[in-house]
C-alpha positions in Angstrom: 0.0 0.0 0.0 1.4 3.4 -0.9 2.3 5.9 1.8 0.8 9.3 2.3 3.9 10.8 0.8 3.5 8.5 -2.3 0.0 9.6 -2.8 0.9 13.3 -2.4 3.6 12.9 -4.9 1.4 10.9 -7.3 -1.2 13.7 -7.2 1.5 16.5 -7.8 2.9 14.7 -10.7 -0.4 14.2 -12.5 -1.5 17.7 -11.9 1.7 18.9 -13.5 1.6 16.5 -16.4 4.6 14.3 -15.2 2.9 11.0 -14.9 5.7 9.5 -17.0 7.8 9.8 -13.9 5.5 7.7 -11.9 5.8 5.0 -14.4 9.7 5.3 -14.1 9.4 4.4 -10.5 7.7 1.2 -11.1 10.8 -0.7 -12.3 13.1 0.5 -9.6 14.5 -1.3 -6.5 13.0 -0.2 -3.2 16.1 1.8 -2.3 16.1 3.4 -5.7 12.3 4.2 -5.4 13.0 6.0 -2.1 15.9 7.9 -3.5 14.1 8.9 -6.7 10.9 9.9 -4.9 12.9 12.2 -2.5 14.4 13.8 -5.5 10.9 14.3 -7.1 9.5 15.7 -3.8 12.2 18.3 -3.6 11.2 19.9 -7.1 9.7 23.2 -7.3 6.6 22.5 -9.6 5.7 26.2 -9.4 8.7 26.8 -11.6 6.8 25.8 -14.7 3.9 28.1 -13.9 6.2 31.0 -13.4 7.9 30.3 -16.9 4.5 30.5 -18.4 3.8 33.8 -16.6 7.1 35.3 -17.8 6.0 35.2 -21.4 3.2 37.7 -20.4 5.7 40.1 -18.8 5.4 43.6 -20.3 7.3 46.9 -20.5 4.7 49.6 -21.1 6.1 52.6 -19.3 9.9 52.5 -20.2 12.0 55.6 -19.6 15.9 56.2 -19.5 17.6 55.8 -16.2 20.0 58.4 -14.8 23.7 57.4 -15.4 26.5 57.9 -13.0 29.0 58.6 -15.7 32.6 57.3 -15.6 33.9 60.9 -15.9 32.0 61.8 -12.6 33.4 59.0 -10.9 37.0 59.9 -11.8 36.4 63.5 -10.8 35.0 62.4 -7.5 37.3 59.4 -6.9 38.9 60.4 -3.7 35.6 60.8 -2.0 34.1 57.8 -3.3 37.1 55.5 -2.5 37.2 56.8 1.0 33.6 56.0 1.6 34.0 52.5 -0.1 37.2 51.6 1.6 35.7 52.5 5.0 32.8 50.4 4.4 35.1 47.4 3.5 37.2 47.9 6.5 34.4 48.1 8.7 33.2 44.7 7.6 30.1 45.9 5.8 31.0 44.5 2.4 31.2 41.0 1.0 31.9 39.6 -2.5 29.9 36.8 -4.3 31.6 35.2 -7.3 29.2 33.3 -9.6 31.3 30.2 -10.7 28.7 27.6 -11.5 29.3 27.7 -15.2 31.4 25.3 -17.1 33.7 26.1 -20.0 31.8 24.0 -22.4 31.7 26.6 -25.3 35.3 26.9 -24.9 36.0 23.4 -25.4 37.0 23.1 -21.8 35.4 20.5 -19.6 35.9 22.1 -16.3 34.9 25.2 -14.3 35.3 28.3 -16.4 37.3 30.1 -13.6 40.0 27.5 -14.0 40.5 28.3 -17.6 44.1 29.4 -18.7 43.8 32.9 -20.3 47.7 33.1 -20.7 49.5 32.5 -23.8 53.1 31.8 -22.7 52.3 31.0 -19.0 49.4 29.8 -16.9 46.9 32.5 -15.8 43.7 31.1 -14.7 40.8 33.3 -14.8 40.5 32.9 -10.9 43.8 34.4 -10.6 42.9 37.7 -12.2 39.8 38.0 -9.9 41.7 37.1 -6.8 44.5 39.5 -7.8 42.1 42.4 -7.8 40.3 41.3 -4.7 43.7 41.0 -2.9 44.5 44.4 -3.8 41.2 46.0 -2.5 41.8 44.1 0.8 45.2 45.5 1.1 44.1 49.0 0.6 41.3 48.5 3.1 43.3 46.7 5.7 40.9 44.0 5.9 40.1 40.6 4.5 36.4 40.9 3.5 34.3 37.7 2.9 34.1 36.1 -0.5 31.3 33.7 -1.3 31.9 31.5 -4.3 28.7 29.9 -5.9 29.4 26.5 -7.5 27.3 23.9 -9.0 26.9 20.4 -7.6 29.0 19.3 -10.5 32.0 21.5 -10.1 32.2 22.3 -6.4 34.9 20.0 -5.4 37.1 20.8 -8.4 36.9 24.5 -7.7 37.6 24.1 -4.1 40.5 21.8 -4.8 42.0 24.0 -7.5 41.7 27.2 -5.3 43.4 25.4 -2.2 46.1 24.0 -4.4 46.8 27.6 -5.6 46.5 28.9 -2.0 43.6 31.1 -3.1 46.1 33.3 -5.1 47.3 34.9 -2.0 43.8 35.7 -0.5 43.1 34.8 3.2 41.5 31.2 3.1 39.5 31.7 6.2 37.6 34.6 4.5 36.4 32.3 1.6 33.2 30.4 1.6 31.7 28.0 -1.0 28.0 27.3 -1.7 26.1 25.3 -4.3 23.7 26.9 -6.8 20.2 25.5 -6.4 19.2 23.1 -9.4 16.1 23.0 -11.5 14.8 20.3 -13.8 15.1 20.3 -17.7 12.3 19.4 -19.9 11.3 18.8 -23.4 9.6 21.2 -25.5 6.0 19.8 -24.2 7.3 20.4 -20.5 8.0 16.7 -19.7 10.9 16.4 -17.3 13.9 14.6 -18.6 15.6 11.7 -16.8 19.3 11.3 -16.7 19.1 7.7 -15.5 16.2 5.2 -14.6 16.4 6.7 -11.0 17.4 10.3 -11.5 16.4 13.5 -13.3 18.2 16.0 -15.6 19.1 19.0 -13.3 20.7 22.1 -14.2 21.6 25.3 -12.3 18.7 27.7 -11.8 20.4 30.8 -13.2 22.4 33.7 -11.7 19.1 35.1 -10.3 19.1 32.2 -7.7 22.4 33.4 -6.1 20.9 34.8 -2.8 18.4 32.1 -2.2 21.2 29.6 -2.9 23.4 31.5 -0.4 20.6 31.2 2.1 19.9 27.5 1.4 23.5 26.8 2.3 23.0 28.4 5.7 25.1 31.7 5.4 22.4 34.2 6.1 22.9 34.0 9.8 26.6 34.4 9.6 26.2 37.4 7.2 23.9 39.1 9.5 25.8 38.2 12.6 29.0 39.7 11.0 27.2 42.9 10.1 27.4 42.5 6.3 25.2 45.2 4.8 26.3 45.0 1.1 27.0 42.0 -1.3 28.8 42.7 -4.7 27.7 39.7 -6.9 29.8 39.3 -10.1 30.3 37.0 -13.1 33.4 35.0 -13.1 33.8 34.9 -17.0 34.7 38.7 -17.2 38.3 38.7 -16.8 38.5 42.4 -16.2 35.8 42.4 -13.5 36.7 44.7 -10.5 34.8 43.1 -7.6 34.4 45.2 -4.3 35.5 48.3 -6.2 35.8 51.0 -3.6 34.7 53.7 -6.1 31.5 51.9 -7.1 30.7 50.9 -3.4 31.2 54.5 -2.3 29.0 55.9 -5.0 26.2 53.5 -4.2 26.4 54.3 -0.4 26.8 58.0 -1.0 23.8 58.1 -3.4 21.7 56.1 -0.9 20.7 53.5 -3.5 19.1 50.1 -2.8 21.4 48.7 -5.3 24.1 49.5 -7.9 24.7 48.2 -11.4 27.9 48.7 -13.3 27.0 49.5 -16.8 28.8 50.2 -20.3 27.6 52.3 -23.3 26.5 49.6 -25.8 29.1 49.3 -28.6 26.3 48.8 -31.1 22.6 49.1 -30.9 22.2 45.2 -31.2 25.0 44.3 -28.7 23.8 41.3 -26.9 23.7 42.8 -23.2 20.8 43.7 -21.1 19.4 47.3 -21.5 19.2 49.1 -18.1 16.3 51.5 -17.9 13.2 52.4 -15.8 9.9 50.7 -16.1 6.8 51.9 -14.1 9.2 54.2 -12.1 11.3 51.1 -11.0 14.8 50.2 -12.2 14.7 47.5 -14.8 16.8 45.4 -17.2 15.6 44.2 -20.5 17.7 41.2 -21.5 18.8 41.1 -25.1 16.4 38.3 -25.9 13.6 40.0 -24.5 14.5 43.3 -26.4 14.6 41.2 -29.7 11.0 40.2 -29.1 9.7 43.5 -28.0 11.4 45.2 -31.0 9.8 42.7 -33.3 6.4 43.3 -31.8 7.0 47.0 -31.9 5.7 47.0 -28.3 8.1 49.5 -26.9 10.5 52.3 -27.7 14.0 52.3 -26.3 14.9 55.7 -27.6 17.8 57.4 -25.5 18.6 54.0 -23.9 22.0 53.0 -24.7 23.6 51.4 -21.6 23.9 47.7 -20.7 24.7 45.8 -17.5 27.9 43.7 -17.2 26.7 41.5 -14.2 28.3 43.3 -11.6 25.8 44.5 -9.0 25.9 45.7 -5.4 22.7 44.9 -3.4 21.7 45.8 0.2 21.5 42.6 2.3 18.2 43.8 3.9 16.6 44.5 0.4 17.8 41.1 -0.8 16.2 39.4 2.3 12.7 40.9 1.1 13.2 39.0 -2.3 13.1 35.6 -0.6 9.3 36.0 -0.3 9.0 36.9 -4.0 8.7 34.6 -6.8 11.1 35.7 -9.6 10.2 35.1 -13.3 11.4 32.1 -14.6 13.2 32.1 -18.2 13.0 29.3 -20.5 16.3 28.7 -22.4 16.3 26.4 -25.4 19.2 23.9 -25.0 20.6 20.6 -26.3 19.8 18.2 -23.3 21.3 14.7 -23.0 18.8 12.4 -21.6 17.9 8.7 -20.7 14.9 6.9 -22.1 13.9 3.3 -22.5 17.3 2.0 -21.7 19.3 4.4 -23.9 21.2 7.5 -23.1 20.8 10.0 -25.8 23.0 13.0 -26.9 20.8 15.2 -29.3 22.6 17.1 -32.1 19.9 19.8 -32.0 17.9 21.8 -29.3 15.5 19.4 -27.7 14.2 21.1 -24.7 14.3 24.0 -22.1 16.4 24.7 -19.1 14.7 27.0 -16.6 16.6 30.0 -15.1 16.2 33.0 -12.9 18.2 36.0 -13.7 19.9 38.6 -11.6 18.5 41.3 -13.8 15.1 40.5 -12.3 16.3 41.2 -8.8 17.2 44.8 -9.8 13.6 45.3 -10.8 12.7 44.4 -7.2 14.7 47.3 -5.9 13.3 50.7 -5.2 16.4 52.4 -6.7 19.4 51.4 -8.6 22.5 53.5 -9.4 23.6 52.9 -13.0 27.4 53.4 -12.7 29.1 53.7 -15.9 32.6 52.0 -16.4 35.2 52.1 -19.0 34.7 49.2 -21.2 38.5 48.8 -22.1 39.2 48.7 -18.5 36.7 46.5 -17.0 34.7 44.4 -19.5 36.3 41.5 -21.2 33.8 38.5 -21.0 35.0 35.1 -22.2 31.9 33.3 -23.6 33.2 32.0 -27.0 36.5 30.6 -28.3 36.7 33.3 -31.0 35.1 36.4 -32.2 33.0 38.6 -30.0 33.3 38.3 -26.2 35.8 35.4 -26.7 39.1 34.1 -25.5 40.7 36.0 -28.3 39.2 39.3 -27.6 39.7 39.0 -23.9 43.5 38.4 -24.4 43.8 41.3 -26.8 42.3 43.7 -24.1 44.6 42.2 -21.3 47.7 42.8 -23.6 46.4 46.4 -24.4 46.3 47.0 -20.7 50.0 45.9 -20.3 49.3 42.4 -18.8 52.0 39.8 -19.5 50.4 36.7 -21.1 
């Protein structure tokens, strides 16, 4: 006779159109059934409803957002750096490095932060990040906390790699690791894929889940106990990323903003970065794929909006706590998803389903205010997303060489 838990699970799966997973349970051993049932019970089935709701998202009242220009930051650098360094020295600032991604598009089967960007010597991307973090800590006279978000697939190799390299000179006791929350992948009809007879295809739930993942790992109590007021969250794949930048921190604090976003002037109108603006009097970021759709539908005008985000945000911790009770939009990304079916493990050659992700840009929209802080592209924005071409290993190396780095 089935337990109450089994009946609850059965009802949820039928309601969500996932009854094929009930059939998958039938041929498993008792131990496998228990483990698979636990994995199914842990699923957030609301995810799919939120993905559907996202499609109805609209931007009817768009307007440009004021920009804190790079020229102004340079003119006021002494005051801004003083404010920022004081906040760091007083233990009010922490860094969050988003490192869950793999270097798949680079032909590199490991965590992207481990990728060697050097030409004649080993220069892992991690070393560039920690070099700047170490410099800021030295100027502030304090080792501030660094939280590194990994996935269940690369956590061990990242931990081992950073320990092997002695955290590139940063204080090990100030570094924490946490796993990104996972979400199921589905086919185009919304049916959840299996990765084996007794497990699901799971993937990271996007960079918008960084704070809820941090909380899931149990770090919120530590953060509050230690008096951290600000968290600077950044993408690891930008090799020129300046994390815990005292000027940026100082500007956001001085301007009394709920959050800050580093932005660049778009190189071309169709550059594939999120467009920062205001929507219904709140800060907002329209992702490039959303912008494509909106332009096609001729639903909005983005006249005079020409700045994009680089995934370097500074959030107030108390404001981020409020987002824990809010369901962020869920974006569907078309992907090639290997899966198990009827005794075979299939690796598709074309896109065959969706992965479900939340985006950090949607956190910005939950804030009452956001300081759009312009940075100089040639000094701070060299993302590594492809092997060649735009935003690639090639372009990043060229930018590093132009700034005098010895590669």
